C-alpha positions in Angstrom: 22.8 -10.4 79.4 21.5 -11.4 76.5 22.9 -13.0 73.2 21.4 -12.9 69.4 20.2 -16.6 68.8 21.6 -15.8 65.4 25.3 -13.5 65.6 25.9 -14.4 69.2 26.5 -10.1 69.9 25.8 -8.8 72.7 21.8 -7.3 72.9 20.9 -3.9 74.8 18.3 -4.9 77.7 15.2 -4.2 75.6 17.0 -4.3 72.0 14.0 -5.7 70.0 16.6 -6.5 66.9 20.1 -7.3 66.9 22.2 -3.8 66.7 25.2 -6.3 64.6 22.7 -8.4 62.2 18.9 -6.5 62.5 17.7 -10.7 63.5 14.3 -10.1 65.3 15.0 -10.8 69.3 12.9 -13.1 71.4 12.0 -11.7 73.9 11.2 -14.8 76.7 8.3 -12.2 78.4 6.7 -10.8 75.4 5.1 -13.5 73.3 4.5 -11.3 70.5 8.4 -11.1 69.9 9.1 -14.1 70.1 9.9 -15.9 66.9 6.8 -17.4 64.8 6.8 -21.1 63.6 7.0 -20.5 60.1 10.4 -18.5 61.0 11.7 -21.5 62.9 11.4 -23.8 59.9 12.7 -21.6 57.3 15.9 -21.3 59.7 15.8 -24.7 59.6 15.4 -25.6 56.4 18.6 -23.0 55.6 20.4 -24.7 57.9 19.6 -28.3 57.1 20.8 -27.2 53.2 23.8 -25.2 54.7 24.7 -28.6 56.5 23.9 -31.1 53.2 26.0 -29.0 51.1 28.8 -28.8 53.2 28.9 -32.8 53.7 29.0 -33.1 50.2 32.0 -30.4 49.9 33.6 -33.0 52.8 32.8 -36.0 51.0 34.3 -35.2 47.9 37.7 -34.3 50.1 37.6 -37.5 51.5 37.1 -39.5 48.7 39.9 -37.5 46.9 42.2 -37.7 49.7 41.3 -42.1 49.2 42.3 -41.7 45.9 45.8 -39.9 46.6 46.3 -42.6 49.2 45.8 -45.3 46.4 47.8 -44.0 44.4 50.7 -43.2 47.0 50.8 -46.8 47.9 50.8 -48.1 44.8 
């Protein structure tokens, strides 16, 4: 059974697109259906930007927690 590499939904045997999110499927026996290098690069760039946002938000929350702890200790 194959699964979508984006949303994780189960894919029908010969699906060209995920029925849940519409992403092109990667079919290993058919090189023309595989994800292109540009698509992979775009996906990694987007993931990198989202991870940076998440880490920045976490850093702000940690700084606030330390400030609260310092105030409570004093």
